SEDO-68048 format. One line per 5 residues: number of its first residue (from 1); their letters; for each residue x, y, z of N, C-alpha, C, O. Coordinates in steps of 0.02 Angstrom, whole numbers. Atoms other than C-alpha are relative to their C-alpha. Layout:
NUM) A) X,Y,Z,X,Y,Z,X,Y,Z,X,Y,Z | ...
% end
This chain:
1) MYTTN) -55,-41,26,-4802,-3237,-2494,-24,72,-8,-77,83,-37 | 22,-69,2,-4809,-3048,-2479,48,44,-40,45,106,-35 | -45,-40,40,-4674,-2994,-2600,-39,33,-57,-74,-1,-94 | 34,-39,52,-4742,-2857,-2714,49,51,-27,106,56,-5 | -42,-54,24,-4674,-2714,-2814,9,51,56,-40,76,82
6) PQIVL) -11,-49,-55,-4592,-2598,-2686,-31,67,-16,-35,87,-74 | 31,-65,10,-4676,-2432,-2660,18,47,57,40,26,111 | -12,-51,-51,-4655,-2270,-2565,-56,-1,52,-115,-2,34 | 47,-2,-56,-4740,-2270,-2394,4,70,31,58,95,44 | 0,-67,-31,-4793,-2102,-2320,3,-7,75,-42,-35,107
11) GTMDF) -8,-1,-72,-4728,-2082,-2144,-35,61,30,-22,117,9 | 42,-54,-26,-4849,-1979,-2040,16,17,73,-26,44,109 | -18,-6,-71,-4755,-1972,-1874,-13,70,28,-37,77,84 | 4,-69,-26,-4756,-1782,-1859,-68,33,-14,-78,91,5 | 65,-30,16,-4935,-1755,-1920,-39,14,64,-45,-30,107
16) GTRVA) 39,-19,-59,-5037,-1662,-1792,42,29,56,15,55,105 | -45,-31,-50,-4884,-1607,-1692,44,50,-37,28,109,-40 | -45,-45,35,-4739,-1535,-1792,-26,22,-68,-7,74,-94 | 31,-18,64,-4840,-1536,-1954,-73,15,14,-111,-28,34 | 68,-23,-16,-5000,-1435,-1936,-52,-34,-44,-35,-56,-100
21) PERAF) 52,36,36,-5166,-1510,-1993,-8,21,-73,-13,-22,-117 | 12,-23,69,-5189,-1402,-2149,55,-25,-47,42,-47,-103 | -56,23,41,-5015,-1445,-2213,-1,-76,-6,13,-103,-60 | 3,73,3,-5035,-1629,-2168,-54,-24,-49,-43,-71,-86 | 53,17,48,-5199,-1637,-2264,25,8,-71,11,-34,-114
26) AILDS) -25,-12,67,-5113,-1562,-2416,50,-54,-21,50,-76,-79 | -49,53,15,-4973,-1691,-2405,-37,-66,-15,-20,-100,-63 | 40,61,10,-5098,-1834,-2389,-36,2,-68,-36,-47,-105 | 34,-7,65,-5197,-1768,-2538,48,-10,-58,32,-44,-106 | -49,6,53,-5041,-1753,-2643,26,-71,-8,36,-95,-63
31) FVAGG) -24,69,0,-4982,-1927,-2595,-50,-45,-37,-30,-84,-80 | 51,42,33,-5146,-2007,-2649,-7,19,-73,-13,-25,-116 | 5,-22,70,-5156,-1901,-2807,57,-27,-42,50,-39,-102 | -58,25,36,-4982,-1962,-2852,4,-76,-2,54,-104,-25 | 1,73,3,-5031,-2144,-2835,26,-35,61,33,-96,62
36) GVWLD) -22,31,-62,-4968,-2173,-2658,-57,-37,34,-115,-19,26 | 51,43,-30,-5059,-2305,-2557,8,-7,76,-40,2,113 | -9,18,-70,-4981,-2346,-2388,16,60,44,59,101,28 | -14,-49,-53,-4987,-2232,-2235,28,-37,60,1,-88,80 | -30,32,-58,-4874,-2276,-2089,-5,47,60,19,104,58
41) TANCY) 6,-39,-61,-4916,-2214,-1914,13,-46,59,35,-103,51 | -7,40,-61,-4910,-2275,-1733,-41,32,54,-53,93,53 | 41,-28,-53,-5014,-2254,-1578,40,47,45,11,87,82 | -41,-43,-43,-4867,-2168,-1492,22,64,-34,55,106,-2 | -22,-59,37,-4841,-2034,-1626,-42,61,18,-104,57,17
46) SFWSD) -70,-2,-20,-4780,-1915,-1571,2,27,72,3,88,83 | 6,-20,-71,-4782,-1913,-1381,55,49,21,44,90,65 | -56,-42,-19,-4612,-1827,-1373,-8,72,-25,26,117,-1 | 12,-67,27,-4676,-1678,-1474,-66,29,23,-81,88,11 | 67,-21,-18,-4849,-1668,-1398,-1,25,72,23,-9,117
51) PSGVG) 4,-26,-69,-4881,-1558,-1245,-36,-48,48,-24,-46,108 | 36,47,-43,-4997,-1695,-1182,45,-54,29,29,-85,80 | -46,52,-23,-4848,-1813,-1163,-19,-70,-19,13,-118,2 | 20,66,25,-4940,-1957,-1247,-11,5,-76,-16,59,-104 | 10,2,72,-4964,-2013,-1427,-73,5,-19,-116,17,23
56) GSSER) 68,-1,26,-5118,-2016,-1536,-13,55,-50,-61,50,-88 | 13,-57,44,-5103,-1852,-1632,1,-20,-74,-41,2,-113 | -6,20,70,-5048,-1934,-1795,-61,-39,-21,-90,-27,-74 | 59,40,17,-5188,-2061,-1792,-63,43,-3,-105,35,-48 | 59,-44,0,-5317,-1928,-1748,-2,43,-63,-55,54,-92
61) LIGAW) -2,-41,60,-5259,-1820,-1893,-20,-40,-62,-58,-17,-104 | 20,43,56,-5272,-1965,-2016,-75,-13,2,-108,-13,-50 | 72,10,-7,-5446,-1999,-1947,-39,60,-24,-90,53,-57 | 34,-61,22,-5496,-1818,-1975,3,8,-76,-45,28,-108 | -7,-3,73,-5428,-1824,-2153,-47,-49,-34,-78,-32,-84
66) LRARP) 45,50,30,-5525,-1984,-2190,-72,24,2,-110,14,-45 | 68,-25,-5,-5685,-1904,-2127,-14,57,-49,-69,65,-75 | 7,-57,45,-5654,-1750,-2234,5,-19,-74,-9,22,-118 | -11,22,70,-5618,-1853,-2391,-40,-64,-12,-12,-118,-9 | 41,60,13,-5762,-1971,-2431,32,-43,-55,52,-18,-107
71) GARDA) -31,45,49,-5693,-2124,-2520,74,-9,11,104,-54,-19 | -72,5,-9,-5515,-2096,-2459,21,-65,33,75,-92,19 | -19,62,-34,-5518,-2251,-2349,11,-56,-51,53,-100,-41 | -8,51,52,-5537,-2357,-2507,63,10,-41,87,-36,-75 | -59,-16,41,-5387,-2270,-2586,66,-13,36,118,-16,4
76) VRIAT) -62,8,-38,-5262,-2298,-2446,-2,-63,42,-54,-91,57 | -8,53,-49,-5197,-2436,-2336,35,30,61,82,70,54 | -25,-31,-61,-5160,-2394,-2156,38,-52,41,13,-106,56 | -40,41,-45,-5021,-2468,-2050,12,40,64,33,98,61 | -16,-33,-63,-5007,-2425,-1866,36,-50,46,44,-109,29
81) KVRQN) -41,41,-44,-4908,-2491,-1718,-23,7,72,-49,58,93 | 11,-1,-72,-4931,-2537,-1536,65,-21,34,104,-58,5 | -56,21,-43,-4801,-2556,-1398,30,58,41,47,49,99 | -40,-53,-30,-4726,-2385,-1359,-39,58,31,-10,101,63 | 37,-58,-25,-4868,-2268,-1311,4,4,76,-10,-46,109
86) PLVPH) -3,-6,-73,-4842,-2201,-1134,-70,-3,31,-117,29,7 | 64,3,-37,-4983,-2247,-1014,-4,57,50,-58,76,72 | -4,-58,-45,-4925,-2106,-901,33,57,-40,88,47,-66 | -28,-55,40,-4896,-1936,-986,72,17,22,88,19,81 | -70,-21,-10,-4713,-1886,-1004,41,-53,38,91,-36,70
91) SWPES) -36,53,-34,-4657,-2054,-935,14,-58,-48,-23,-107,-51 | -21,52,48,-4567,-2156,-1068,75,-10,8,111,40,13 | 36,63,15,-4503,-2290,-1074,-34,-32,61,-64,-86,54 | 25,32,-60,-4557,-2323,-895,-72,-24,-6,-89,-78,17 | 71,18,3,-4743,-2324,-936,-22,-23,-69,-82,-26,-84
96) AEGLS) 19,24,67,-4736,-2388,-1116,-46,-61,7,-35,-104,49 | 53,50,-8,-4886,-2501,-1144,23,-72,-5,-6,-116,27 | -24,69,6,-4786,-2655,-1195,-40,-42,-49,-81,-16,-87 | 31,46,47,-4845,-2809,-1289,-36,-57,34,-40,-112,6 | 43,51,-30,-4951,-2905,-1166,-63,-7,-42,-78,38,-82
101) ARAVR) 61,9,39,-5111,-2976,-1240,-49,58,12,-80,83,-34 | 46,-55,-17,-5211,-2843,-1148,23,65,-34,-18,102,-61 | -26,-61,29,-5096,-2703,-1209,-10,1,-76,-28,53,-104 | 8,4,73,-5104,-2763,-1390,-73,12,-18,-88,51,-64 | 71,-8,15,-5294,-2777,-1388,-23,72,13,-58,101,-28
106) TGAEE) 22,-68,-18,-5319,-2610,-1300,30,51,-48,-4,96,-71 | -33,-46,46,-5191,-2521,-1408,-32,1,-68,-43,54,-97 | 31,4,66,-5270,-2583,-1569,-70,31,1,-88,67,-45 | 68,-27,-6,-5446,-2540,-1510,1,77,2,-39,110,-30 | -5,-73,-5,-5394,-2363,-1464,24,31,-66,2,86,-84
111) SLGRL) -23,-25,65,-5303,-2342,-1630,-58,3,-50,-65,53,-86 | 57,-1,45,-5460,-2390,-1726,-46,59,16,-72,91,-30 | 42,-56,-20,-5557,-2261,-1626,27,67,-24,-11,108,-50 | -29,-63,23,-5435,-2121,-1665,-2,6,-76,-14,60,-103 | 0,0,74,-5425,-2170,-1849,-70,2,-28,-80,23,-86
116) GVDHV) 69,1,24,-5613,-2190,-1862,-11,-55,-52,-51,-45,-98 | 7,55,47,-5597,-2357,-1954,-17,-64,37,-11,-67,98 | 17,64,-33,-5654,-2535,-1921,56,-51,-4,52,-104,27 | -58,44,3,-5487,-2614,-1965,60,40,-26,53,92,-58 | -60,-26,32,-5307,-2574,-2009,26,-54,-47,14,-113,-36
121) DLLWA) -25,47,50,-5220,-2654,-2156,63,-37,23,78,-91,-1 | -60,31,-28,-5061,-2691,-2058,11,28,70,12,88,80 | -15,-20,-69,-5028,-2689,-1871,69,-25,18,84,-85,13 | -69,17,-18,-4848,-2684,-1812,8,-6,76,-24,31,114 | -29,-2,-67,-4769,-2734,-1648,59,48,-5,109,32,-39
126) HAEDR) -47,-55,12,-4667,-2574,-1632,71,-15,21,119,11,-8 | -66,20,-25,-4522,-2651,-1537,-10,-63,43,-67,-79,61 | 5,60,-43,-4484,-2807,-1435,-24,19,70,-13,76,93 | 16,-6,-71,-4555,-2829,-1261,16,-67,32,-25,-113,33 | -23,64,-26,-4455,-2966,-1178,-24,-14,71,-6,-64,101
131) TVPLE) 30,13,-65,-4551,-2947,-1015,-64,-43,-8,-93,-65,41 | 61,37,14,-4697,-3037,-1099,19,-62,-41,58,-57,-88 | -14,59,41,-4692,-3217,-1164,-18,12,-73,-72,39,-87 | 13,-10,71,-4680,-3215,-1352,-64,-35,-22,-100,-11,-66 | 62,36,16,-4821,-3343,-1359,-61,44,11,-109,43,-28
136) ETVGA) 57,-43,-17,-4938,-3217,-1278,-9,55,-52,-64,68,-75 | 3,-53,50,-4894,-3077,-1399,-24,-27,-67,-67,3,-99 | 19,31,64,-4909,-3191,-1551,-74,-17,0,-109,-5,-50 | 71,17,-4,-5078,-3252,-1492,-45,60,-5,-97,58,-37 | 41,-62,1,-5143,-3075,-1466,-3,29,-70,-57,50,-92
141) FGELV) 0,-25,69,-5090,-3020,-1641,-42,-45,-45,-80,-21,-87 | 39,47,40,-5164,-3177,-1716,-74,7,12,-114,2,-35 | 71,-10,-17,-5328,-3147,-1625,-28,60,-36,-85,58,-60 | 24,-61,34,-5341,-2972,-1699,-11,-13,-75,-58,14,-104 | 10,17,70,-5320,-3043,-1874,-63,-43,-8,-103,-32,-54
146) SKGVA) 59,43,5,-5451,-3177,-1842,-65,39,8,-117,20,-19 | 59,-42,-11,-5572,-3041,-1785,-8,53,-55,-58,89,-56 | 4,-49,53,-5535,-2934,-1938,21,70,19,12,117,-19 | -23,-65,-23,-5463,-2792,-1835,62,22,-39,72,81,-53 | -59,-12,41,-5299,-2807,-1932,0,-52,-55,-13,-111,-43
151) LRVGA) -2,48,55,-5281,-2886,-2103,66,-38,-1,68,-96,-22 | -67,31,-4,-5095,-2921,-2079,35,26,61,16,77,90 | -39,-22,-58,-4969,-2909,-1939,75,-5,-16,96,-47,-56 | -72,-1,14,-4783,-2870,-1936,39,21,62,10,41,112 | -45,-14,-56,-4633,-2841,-1823,49,55,-19,86,49,-68
156) ANHAA) -47,-55,9,-4537,-2677,-1813,54,-5,54,39,-18,112 | -55,-4,-48,-4366,-2667,-1730,9,-65,40,25,-63,99 | -9,65,-31,-4359,-2853,-1692,61,-35,-29,77,-27,-89 | -55,43,24,-4209,-2969,-1704,-30,-54,-46,-86,-77,-35 | 26,48,49,-4227,-3090,-1850,-19,-66,34,-69,-97,15
161) WRVER) 15,64,-31,-4222,-3241,-1736,-65,3,39,-101,-47,44 | 63,-8,-37,-4366,-3172,-1632,-59,-2,-49,-112,-30,-33 | 53,2,50,-4469,-3146,-1789,-14,-72,-21,-72,-93,-24 | 10,68,23,-4440,-3323,-1848,-28,-44,56,-69,-89,43 | 29,36,-57,-4475,-3391,-1673,-74,15,6,-115,-29,19
166) ARSLA) 71,-20,-4,-4638,-3293,-1671,-40,-33,-56,-97,-54,-45 | 35,31,56,-4685,-3361,-1841,-11,-75,13,-63,-103,-5 | 8,71,-18,-4655,-3538,-1779,-55,-9,52,-95,-55,48 | 52,2,-52,-4763,-3504,-1626,-69,11,-30,-118,-19,-9 | 64,-13,33,-4899,-3435,-1738,-26,-63,-36,-85,-78,-34
171) REQRV) 20,62,32,-4899,-3596,-1838,-26,-50,51,-76,-84,40 | 22,45,-53,-4913,-3695,-1676,-69,19,25,-110,-24,40 | 65,-24,-26,-5059,-3587,-1619,-53,5,-55,-112,20,-41 | 45,-4,57,-5137,-3591,-1793,-31,69,-7,-91,77,-18 | 22,-69,10,-5146,-3402,-1802,44,33,-53,96,6,-73
176) EPWTA) -36,-37,52,-5087,-3274,-1929,69,21,25,74,50,79 | -67,-19,-21,-4897,-3249,-1920,18,71,-23,-15,99,-66 | -29,-63,25,-4797,-3088,-1939,26,-12,-71,63,-60,-83 | -21,7,69,-4770,-3063,-2125,36,61,-27,45,69,-87 | -35,-62,22,-4678,-2896,-2128,50,20,53,39,10,113
181) LQLRH) -52,-26,-44,-4521,-2821,-2054,7,74,-12,2,98,-68 | -16,-71,7,-4486,-2638,-2019,61,15,41,63,4,102 | -64,-14,-33,-4310,-2582,-1979,31,63,-32,10,85,-85 | -33,-60,25,-4198,-2431,-2002,52,-19,-53,93,-64,-42 | -48,16,53,-4100,-2431,-2164,4,59,-49,-46,92,-64
186) SLVQP) -12,-50,52,-4024,-2310,-2288,65,-16,-35,100,-64,-18 | -60,12,40,-3883,-2297,-2412,63,8,41,107,-36,39 | -57,-7,-45,-3758,-2229,-2288,-12,-42,62,-69,-53,83 | 5,44,-58,-3720,-2339,-2139,44,26,57,96,56,44 | -42,-21,-56,-3655,-2302,-1964,61,-45,7,64,-100,-22
191) RPFTP) -58,42,-14,-3488,-2366,-1904,-24,-65,33,-66,-63,77 | 20,63,-32,-3505,-2550,-1859,13,1,75,63,29,98 | -6,11,-72,-3530,-2591,-1675,-4,65,41,12,65,101 | 9,-61,-39,-3565,-2410,-1626,-75,7,15,-117,-2,-29 | 71,-6,-18,-3727,-2381,-1530,-33,60,-34,-1,112,-43
196) LAEAG) 37,-54,29,-3860,-2275,-1611,-25,47,54,-41,26,110 | 22,-50,-49,-3910,-2114,-1524,-76,-4,10,-102,16,62 | 73,-1,-2,-4094,-2142,-1563,-27,-61,37,-16,-118,15 | 26,54,-41,-4181,-2246,-1430,-50,-42,-38,-96,-15,-70 | 48,46,30,-4271,-2399,-1495,12,-17,-73,-20,-62,-100
201) HRMLA) -13,15,71,-4199,-2396,-1672,39,-65,-6,83,-79,35 | -39,60,15,-4137,-2559,-1744,16,0,-75,-28,8,-117 | -22,-2,69,-4035,-2567,-1903,-18,-64,-37,-16,-119,-9 | 10,58,44,-4080,-2682,-2047,68,-35,-9,118,-3,-25 | -61,39,9,-3950,-2821,-2055,-9,-50,-57,-65,-62,-80
206) AEDLD) 3,47,56,-3906,-2945,-2191,-45,-59,16,-80,-85,-28 | 42,58,-18,-3993,-3084,-2094,-74,17,-3,-115,-28,-15 | 70,-20,7,-4155,-2984,-2094,-23,-7,-72,-77,-34,-86 | 17,7,71,-4154,-2973,-2283,0,-73,-21,-42,-94,-61 | -4,71,16,-4104,-3155,-2293,-65,-35,22,-94,-73,-16
211) LARSE) 62,28,-26,-4253,-3204,-2184,-59,21,-44,-101,-20,-63 | 56,-26,39,-4372,-3092,-2282,-4,-33,-69,-58,-52,-92 | -1,29,67,-4318,-3160,-2451,-15,-75,2,-47,-101,-44 | 13,71,-7,-4323,-3339,-2391,-73,-15,14,-100,-64,-11 | 68,13,-24,-4495,-3325,-2312,-53,42,-35,-113,36,-20
216) GLAVW) 49,-41,36,-4577,-3199,-2430,-30,55,42,-90,70,35 | 25,-53,-43,-4592,-3061,-2300,12,69,-32,60,79,-68 | -10,-69,22,-4616,-2877,-2340,52,33,45,57,16,104 | -49,-37,-40,-4476,-2760,-2282,-12,75,-11,-10,99,-68 | 6,-73,2,-4506,-2577,-2241,60,31,36,83,5,87
221) SYSSL) -56,-35,-32,-4365,-2457,-2201,-22,68,25,-59,104,-9 | 12,-68,-25,-4377,-2303,-2091,66,38,5,120,9,-1 | -58,-45,5,-4258,-2155,-2079,35,-9,-67,96,-3,-72 | -27,16,66,-4235,-2193,-2264,41,57,-29,90,46,-64 | -35,-59,28,-4180,-2015,-2306,40,37,54,59,94,44
226) MWGSY) -44,-27,-52,-4085,-1984,-2144,-19,71,21,23,115,29 | 26,-63,-26,-4196,-1840,-2089,21,61,-41,28,116,-15 | -19,-55,43,-4144,-1735,-2238,75,10,-8,97,56,-42 | -73,-11,-1,-3957,-1758,-2213,33,-8,-68,88,17,-79 | -30,7,66,-3927,-1807,-2394,0,66,-39,42,77,-83
231) VRADK) 9,-60,41,-3983,-1638,-2457,4,66,38,4,119,7 | 1,-62,-39,-3977,-1513,-2313,64,9,40,82,-32,82 | -62,-14,-35,-3816,-1435,-2253,-11,14,74,33,4,115 | 15,-15,-70,-3903,-1383,-2092,-20,-62,40,-36,-58,99 | 16,62,-34,-3939,-1566,-2052,55,-51,-14,45,-98,-52
236) PLPPT) -54,47,12,-3771,-1655,-2048,-16,-70,26,-56,-78,71 | 9,69,-23,-3764,-1843,-2029,24,-6,73,71,30,93 | -23,10,-69,-3747,-1903,-1848,73,-21,3,99,-47,-46 | -71,17,-7,-3570,-1929,-1782,16,-74,-15,72,-89,-36 | -13,72,12,-3588,-2119,-1797,10,-15,-74,32,-70,-92
241) YDHPG) -9,10,71,-3584,-2096,-1986,66,30,-25,80,31,-85 | -65,-31,18,-3413,-2012,-1982,53,-55,-6,89,-70,41 | -51,51,14,-3305,-2147,-2062,15,2,-75,-23,33,-113 | -22,-8,70,-3214,-2168,-2230,-51,-21,-52,-50,4,-108 | 48,23,50,-3359,-2258,-2314,-51,54,-19,-75,54,-75
246) TPRVL) 53,-49,13,-3478,-2111,-2300,17,48,-57,-24,54,-103 | -14,-45,57,-3389,-1985,-2414,6,-38,-66,-10,-10,-118 | -4,39,62,-3356,-2124,-2539,-69,-13,-28,-81,-6,-88 | 69,14,22,-3540,-2170,-2545,-33,64,-26,-67,63,-78 | 31,-62,21,-3593,-1988,-2558,28,24,-67,-8,55,-107
251) AVLDD) -30,-18,65,-3473,-1961,-2703,-33,-40,-56,-49,-13,-109 | 35,41,50,-3550,-2107,-2797,-72,23,-8,-98,25,-63 | 69,-24,2,-3722,-2042,-2752,-6,62,-44,-53,67,-85 | 1,-59,43,-3682,-1875,-2832,10,-17,-73,-24,10,-117 | -13,20,70,-3614,-1959,-2988,-63,-32,-30,-83,-14,-86
256) VAGEL) 58,36,26,-3766,-2072,-3008,-59,48,-8,-95,45,-58 | 54,-48,5,-3889,-1931,-2973,9,43,-63,-39,58,-98 | -14,-40,60,-3804,-1828,-3109,-13,-39,-64,-42,-13,-112 | 9,42,60,-3805,-1972,-3234,-74,-11,-15,-94,-15,-73 | 71,17,9,-3991,-2006,-3205,-46,60,4,-107,53,2
261) SATRN) 39,-61,-7,-4047,-1825,-3188,-51,-6,56,-110,12,48 | 43,10,-59,-4117,-1866,-3016,31,36,59,89,57,57 | -27,-29,-62,-4098,-1793,-2842,34,-55,41,23,-114,30 | -31,48,-46,-3993,-1875,-2707,-53,-43,33,-47,-104,36 | 53,37,-35,-4151,-1923,-2614,-33,-51,-45,-47,-107,-24
266) QVVLA) 32,47,46,-4229,-2002,-2766,43,-61,-15,18,-116,-21 | -44,56,13,-4077,-2109,-2799,2,-47,61,1,-108,53 | 1,42,-61,-4075,-2169,-2617,-63,-42,2,-61,-102,17 | 64,36,-1,-4259,-2216,-2629,-1,-54,-54,-25,-110,-42 | -2,50,55,-4233,-2304,-2796,47,-58,19,33,-115,3
271) WLMLQ) -47,52,-23,-4084,-2398,-2720,-35,-48,48,-25,-108,44 | 37,43,-47,-4195,-2462,-2579,-51,-43,-37,-56,-103,-24 | 53,37,34,-4338,-2511,-2694,28,-53,-46,-4,-105,-56 | -31,50,44,-4221,-2602,-2813,16,-64,38,21,-118,9 | -15,58,-43,-4182,-2718,-2667,-63,-31,31,-59,-74,74
276) GIDPI) 62,28,-25,-4365,-2753,-2634,-23,29,65,-65,0,99 | 17,-33,-64,-4379,-2632,-2487,-48,57,-13,-40,95,-61 | 47,-55,3,-4526,-2514,-2461,25,56,46,22,48,107 | -26,-54,-43,-4451,-2348,-2399,-57,43,28,-101,65,-9 | 46,-48,-32,-4551,-2245,-2275,31,69,-6,89,79,10
281) VGASR) -24,-69,10,-4535,-2060,-2315,-44,47,40,-104,54,27 | 36,-52,-36,-4585,-1927,-2190,3,64,-40,53,79,-73 | 2,-62,38,-4637,-1762,-2266,-33,55,42,-81,43,77 | 30,-58,-33,-4672,-1590,-2197,-24,51,-51,-53,102,-33 | 23,-43,55,-4706,-1510,-2367,-22,-42,-59,4,-97,-69
286) VEQIE) 26,37,58,-4801,-1564,-2522,56,-16,-50,58,-71,-78 | -53,11,50,-4646,-1544,-2632,43,-61,19,68,-96,-26 | -42,56,-21,-4554,-1674,-2528,-31,-67,-19,4,-112,-41 | 31,64,18,-4682,-1811,-2558,-5,-7,-75,-2,-62,-101 | -1,3,74,-4693,-1765,-2743,67,-24,-25,71,-65,-70
291) EALAA) -67,22,18,-4505,-1784,-2756,10,-74,14,38,-110,-27 | -9,70,-19,-4511,-1950,-2665,-38,-46,-49,-10,-97,-71 | 39,42,46,-4649,-2021,-2776,33,-5,-69,27,-56,-103 | -33,1,65,-4549,-1973,-2930,59,-49,-1,83,-66,-55 | -55,49,-3,-4411,-2092,-2870,-20,-67,-32,23,-106,-50
296) RHVRL) 23,63,31,-4519,-2234,-2938,21,-4,-74,21,-58,-103 | -18,-2,71,-4464,-2179,-3112,75,4,-11,98,9,-68 | -73,0,6,-4277,-2176,-3075,24,-71,-14,10,-116,25 | -18,68,21,-4200,-2324,-3165,71,-18,20,118,-8,-19 | -64,27,-22,-4058,-2394,-3064,8,-71,-26,-41,-106,-38
301) GDEHL) -13,68,22,-3974,-2555,-3121,51,-34,43,76,-5,92 | -49,39,-39,-3857,-2689,-3056,68,35,2,105,30,51 | -65,-35,2,-3708,-2584,-3110,3,54,53,55,65,83 | 2,-51,-53,-3763,-2445,-2994,6,-32,69,41,-6,112 | -5,35,-64,-3788,-2567,-2851,72,-20,15,95,-14,71
306) ARFAE) -70,21,-9,-3611,-2632,-2878,43,59,19,87,53,61 | -41,-60,-16,-3538,-2456,-2874,-11,22,72,36,39,107 | 13,-19,-69,-3626,-2417,-2711,30,-51,49,57,-33,100 | -26,52,-44,-3576,-2584,-2636,76,6,8,103,-4,63 | -73,-8,-3,-3393,-2553,-2678,19,60,43,67,57,81
311) AR) -14,-61,-38,-3399,-2379,-2602,-11,-11,75,26,16,116 | 16,11,-70,-3476,-2440,-2440,53,-40,36,47,-53,96
% end
């Protein structure tokens, strides 16, 4: 069972590309000083922002920070992902590495090299790869746990039935199963049945939470703060969020934030954590991660959950 007190996870996707090293170091320092523990990265971050056309910048920056901060490795837990890194620069998704046993092993080994560590605390399958038998992927992840390369493994952007099938296969193979889910989730929701503009994103569904609560799986949410759209007029919500529920939810959000003397972002994060979800928060400035960490002290209750549920 991996259910614990939910906590803020620092998303490091833009570190080393859109967020310069000096600023990223300051954010990491502030996060740890504020009691933050989990860092979330991926081997493909951020190939779309990197002139090289491949990922690795985020992991390399975290590795540089760890080298510059003796003892920091003991203070943080590191989660990274394999599946999406382009094998050919500027060629995605055509050359994405996938989830074959070889790709998983190679991806993890290269991640350890960039991070400068001997293991990661959580290794994610970044997205499904249905060109590879699930048995093969499950075995590869299990092998990495048995070797101590990863302490735990999880599935990001996977259908709930695929996760449970993988867990069954892991039991058959007597290897470590996926014990964590990572999906996109926030207080506002897109119109049902409308495709998302962001390639590879998968929304958290009720069945995902049902599976997680039934099986004791951790749940991490990404795009938790909608890229700043809750608080920035220059970052409007995507068109798929243009439906009657959105203004209703935002009105309740403003009311609750006022009642609790909190920011909109803090209430959203508290709403996620109250449901047992660990929100990933990307930050480009120290103040942003300080604000996010302060959400741990925002006291939402069942009455607030009911008001949001009615508005949605």
